[in-house]
C-alpha positions as CSV (number, residue, x, y, z in Angstrom):
1,M,0.0,0.0,0.0
2,P,1.4,3.4,-0.9
3,V,2.4,5.8,1.9
4,I,3.2,9.5,1.9
5,R,6.4,10.3,3.7
6,R,8.8,13.2,3.9
7,Y,11.2,13.7,1.0
8,H,14.8,12.6,1.7
9,P,17.8,13.7,-0.4
10,T,18.2,10.1,-1.6
11,D,14.8,10.5,-3.4
12,R,16.3,13.2,-5.7
13,G,17.0,10.8,-8.6
14,N,13.6,9.3,-8.6
15,A,11.9,12.7,-8.2
16,Y,13.9,14.0,-11.2
17,R,12.8,10.9,-13.3
18,A,9.2,11.3,-12.3
19,C,9.3,15.0,-13.2
20,V,10.8,14.4,-16.7
21,M,8.4,11.5,-17.4
22,T,5.4,13.7,-16.8
23,D,6.7,17.1,-18.0
24,T,4.6,17.5,-21.1
25,S,1.0,17.4,-19.9
26,G,1.6,14.1,-18.2
27,G,3.8,12.7,-21.0
28,D,7.5,11.9,-21.3
29,A,9.8,14.8,-22.0
30,T,13.1,12.9,-22.0
31,R,14.0,13.8,-25.5
32,L,12.9,17.5,-25.3
33,H,15.8,18.8,-23.1
34,M,19.5,18.8,-23.4
35,N,19.7,18.3,-19.6
36,N,16.7,16.6,-18.0
37,N,17.7,17.7,-14.5
38,V,16.9,21.3,-15.4
39,I,13.1,20.6,-15.2
40,L,13.1,19.8,-11.5
41,D,15.8,22.3,-10.8
42,I,13.6,25.1,-12.2
43,F,10.1,23.9,-11.2
44,A,10.7,22.1,-7.9
45,G,14.2,22.7,-6.7
46,P,13.7,26.1,-5.1
47,Y,10.8,24.8,-3.0
48,R,12.5,21.6,-2.0
49,A,15.7,23.4,-1.1
50,I,14.2,26.3,0.9
51,E,11.3,24.4,2.6
52,P,12.2,20.7,2.7
53,E,9.5,20.2,5.4
54,L,6.9,20.7,2.7
55,A,8.3,18.1,0.3
56,F,6.7,14.6,0.3
57,I,7.1,11.4,-1.6
58,V,4.4,8.8,-2.4
59,D,6.2,5.5,-1.8
60,T,5.0,2.0,-2.6
61,G,8.0,0.4,-0.9
62,D,9.4,-0.7,-4.3
63,W,9.2,2.6,-6.1
64,M,8.5,6.3,-5.6
65,T,5.2,6.8,-7.5
66,G,4.8,10.5,-7.1
67,Y,5.8,13.6,-5.1
68,V,4.3,16.7,-3.7
69,I,6.4,19.8,-3.2
70,A,4.9,23.0,-1.8
71,T,5.9,26.3,-0.4
72,G,4.4,28.7,2.1
73,N,5.8,31.7,0.1
74,T,6.5,31.4,-3.6
75,R,8.3,34.8,-3.8
76,L,10.6,33.9,-1.0
77,S,11.5,30.5,-2.4
78,A,12.2,31.9,-5.9
79,W,14.3,34.7,-4.5
80,H,16.4,32.4,-2.4
81,Y,17.1,30.1,-5.2
82,R,18.7,32.7,-7.5
């Protein structure tokens, strides 16, 4: 049964993969970018870095099936990540 747990730095690779695999309206964007890591760096990295307490993983025990990354202050997170 899937559980929601806090994000851990070891989840980074799986979170990047999930982000790339769903980047184009839920479709795979692997071949659209020179560097696939840039997607999560731009869209989720600031929030994960500044407010890690608001980053969660959906974990089945075998695989990370999703993630939720939030912020309490979008302007603050974007400003800090520059």
